[in-house]
C-alpha positions in Angstrom: 161.8 -55.3 209.5 159.4 -58.0 208.4 161.9 -59.0 205.7 164.5 -59.4 208.5 162.1 -61.5 210.5 161.3 -63.8 207.6 165.0 -64.2 206.8 165.8 -65.0 210.4 163.0 -67.5 210.6 164.1 -69.2 207.4 167.7 -69.4 208.7 166.7 -70.8 212.1 164.1 -73.3 210.9 165.3 -76.9 210.8 166.5 -77.9 207.4 164.9 -81.0 206.1 167.6 -83.5 205.3 166.9 -86.2 202.8 168.9 -89.4 203.4 170.5 -90.7 200.4 170.5 -94.4 199.9 174.1 -95.6 199.4 174.6 -98.7 197.4 175.1 -101.8 199.6 178.6 -103.2 199.2 178.6 -106.8 198.3 179.3 -109.0 201.3 179.2 -112.6 202.4 176.3 -113.3 204.8 177.2 -115.4 207.9 174.6 -118.0 207.1 176.1 -118.6 203.6 179.6 -118.7 205.1 178.5 -121.3 207.7 176.8 -123.4 205.0 179.9 -123.3 202.7 182.2 -124.2 205.6 180.1 -127.1 206.9 179.6 -128.5 203.4 183.3 -128.4 202.7 184.1 -130.0 206.0 181.5 -132.8 205.4 182.9 -133.4 201.9 186.4 -134.0 203.2 185.2 -136.0 206.2 183.2 -138.3 203.8 186.5 -139.0 202.1 188.2 -139.8 205.4 190.1 -136.6 205.8 190.3 -134.6 209.1 190.6 -131.0 207.9 189.8 -127.5 209.0 187.8 -125.1 206.9 188.0 -121.3 207.2 186.0 -118.6 205.6 187.2 -115.0 205.6 185.4 -111.9 204.4 186.7 -109.7 201.6 188.3 -107.6 204.3 190.4 -110.5 205.5 188.5 -110.8 208.8 187.8 -114.5 209.7 184.0 -115.3 209.7 184.0 -119.0 210.2 186.4 -121.7 211.3 185.4 -125.4 211.6 187.9 -128.0 212.7 187.1 -131.7 212.3 187.7 -134.0 215.2 191.3 -135.2 215.1 192.4 -132.6 212.6 196.0 -131.8 212.9 197.0 -128.7 214.9 198.4 -127.0 211.8 195.2 -127.2 209.9 193.4 -124.2 211.4 196.3 -121.9 210.5 196.7 -123.5 207.0 193.0 -123.1 206.2 192.8 -119.6 207.5 195.9 -118.6 205.6 194.6 -120.1 202.3 191.2 -118.3 202.8 192.9 -115.0 203.5 195.2 -115.3 200.5 192.3 -116.1 198.2 190.2 -113.2 199.5 193.2 -110.8 199.4 194.4 -111.8 195.9 191.1 -112.7 194.4 192.3 -116.0 193.0 192.8 -119.6 193.9 195.9 -120.4 195.9 197.0 -123.3 193.6 197.0 -120.9 190.6 198.9 -118.3 192.6 201.5 -120.8 193.6 202.0 -121.8 189.9 202.1 -118.1 188.9 204.9 -117.5 191.5 206.7 -120.7 190.6 206.8 -119.8 186.9 207.7 -116.2 187.4 210.6 -115.9 190.0 210.3 -112.1 189.8 206.9 -112.5 191.6 208.4 -114.5 194.5 208.0 -111.4 196.7 204.2 -112.1 196.8 205.0 -114.8 199.4 206.3 -112.2 201.8 203.6 -109.5 201.3 201.7 -110.5 204.4 202.6 -113.1 207.0 199.0 -114.4 206.9 199.3 -115.6 203.3 199.5 -119.3 202.6 200.3 -120.0 199.0 199.4 -123.7 198.7 196.5 -125.4 196.9 193.2 -125.4 198.9 192.1 -121.8 198.9 189.5 -120.4 196.6 188.0 -116.9 196.2 184.3 -116.6 197.0 182.4 -114.6 194.3 178.7 -113.9 194.4 177.2 -112.2 191.4 180.6 -111.5 190.1 181.7 -109.6 193.2 184.6 -110.9 195.3 183.2 -111.3 198.8 185.7 -113.5 200.6 187.7 -116.6 200.5 187.5 -120.2 201.6 190.4 -122.4 202.7 190.7 -126.0 203.5 193.8 -127.5 205.1 194.7 -131.0 206.3 193.9 -133.4 203.4 196.8 -135.4 202.0 197.0 -133.0 199.0 196.0 -129.5 198.1 193.9 -130.8 195.2 191.7 -132.6 197.7 191.6 -129.5 199.9 190.5 -127.5 196.9 187.9 -130.0 195.9 186.3 -129.9 199.3 186.4 -126.1 199.2 184.7 -126.1 195.7 181.9 -128.3 197.1 181.3 -125.7 199.8 181.1 -123.0 197.3 178.8 -125.0 195.1 176.4 -125.4 198.1 175.9 -121.7 198.3 175.9 -121.0 194.5 179.1 -119.1 194.6 181.3 -118.7 191.6 
């Protein structure tokens, strides 16, 4: 009988649960995203270009959009699409455009997702070697200028 009572007490007693620490997934903090976007926008503005800058998380969710005064109406969609493409594919959009242009069999990449914009001006954001998002700039007279402003934004936060 005592044995049964001890067994019942042991079964009914609350079990102590030890929480396991899960490794934190790499992510792009909002303050860094804002700094990168603002720096990229300022870099293009200093060159006389009215652009939009977008930052998306690795998941593709938009974190930041900045649109310069007098930037064209197309620039927000362009910058967001470039940022999404870089975050999604993990590479710069100019390199991706070249890859597709040189390999017609890969042309289907353009149609994988309607949010993708495969033109120069999008860069992946890597912190500590981990892909955490993408930055896109749209609206300068060339994709090279867009990409240069994006690179300035990434340099401001120490991203690769």
